[in-house]
C-alpha positions in Angstrom: -20.1 -10.1 -14.8 -20.8 -6.4 -14.7 -18.1 -3.9 -15.4 -18.2 -2.7 -11.7 -18.5 -5.7 -9.4 -20.6 -5.3 -6.3 -18.6 -7.4 -3.7 -21.5 -7.1 -1.2 -23.4 -9.7 -3.2 -20.9 -12.3 -2.1 -21.2 -11.7 1.6 -23.0 -14.5 3.4 -22.3 -17.0 0.7 -20.1 -20.1 0.8 -17.1 -19.7 -1.5 -17.6 -23.3 -2.8 -21.0 -22.3 -4.1 -19.9 -19.5 -6.3 -20.5 -20.1 -10.0 -17.5 -20.4 -12.3 -18.2 -16.9 -13.7 -18.4 -15.4 -10.2 -15.3 -17.2 -9.1 -13.3 -15.9 -12.1 -14.6 -12.4 -11.4 -13.3 -12.3 -7.8 -9.8 -13.9 -8.4 -7.3 -11.9 -6.3 -9.9 -10.5 -3.9 -9.5 -11.2 -0.2 -12.2 -12.8 1.8 -12.8 -13.0 5.5 -14.4 -16.1 7.1 -15.1 -16.7 10.7 -12.5 -19.0 12.3 -14.2 -22.4 13.1 -14.0 -23.7 16.6 -16.0 -26.3 18.5 -17.4 -23.4 20.6 -18.8 -21.4 17.8 -19.3 -24.0 15.0 -18.8 -21.2 12.5 -20.2 -21.8 9.0 -17.7 -21.2 6.2 -19.4 -18.1 4.8 -17.9 -15.0 3.4 -18.2 -12.2 6.0 -16.3 -9.6 4.0 -14.7 -9.3 0.6 -12.3 -6.6 -0.6 -9.0 -5.9 -2.5 -6.9 -6.1 0.7 -6.9 -7.6 4.2 -7.1 -4.0 5.6 -10.3 -3.3 3.7 -11.8 -6.6 4.9 -10.9 -5.6 8.5 -12.6 -2.2 8.0 -15.7 -3.9 6.7 -15.8 -6.3 9.7 -15.3 -3.4 12.2 -18.1 -1.4 10.5 -20.5 -4.3 11.1 -19.4 -4.6 14.7 -17.3 -7.8 14.3 -13.9 -8.5 15.8 -11.4 -9.1 13.0 -9.4 -11.4 15.3 -12.2 -13.9 15.0 -11.7 -14.2 11.2 -9.3 -15.7 8.8 -8.3 -14.0 5.6 -7.8 -15.8 2.3 -7.0 -14.6 -1.3 -9.4 -16.0 -3.9 -7.5 -18.2 -6.4 -8.6 -19.0 -9.9 -11.0 -21.9 -10.0 -9.5 -25.4 -10.4 -11.0 -27.1 -13.4 -11.0 -30.9 -13.6 -9.6 -32.5 -16.7 
């Protein structure tokens, strides 16, 4: 991965589809994904990624989204099968 990571490249992608190298590069970052409900049938896609929940909230607000409609998760190291 590049020395300076462009987190915008991950927005719109599904966390499960990140490559191993990408996943390792974003360990510890916080992602925001829309909360699923039968009303909205939200896809599990990254809507924001940053170093903190506060930064994710700011990204969501800048794009006109309500942060209360999102869940925030810290990216863990990839689990490797044995």
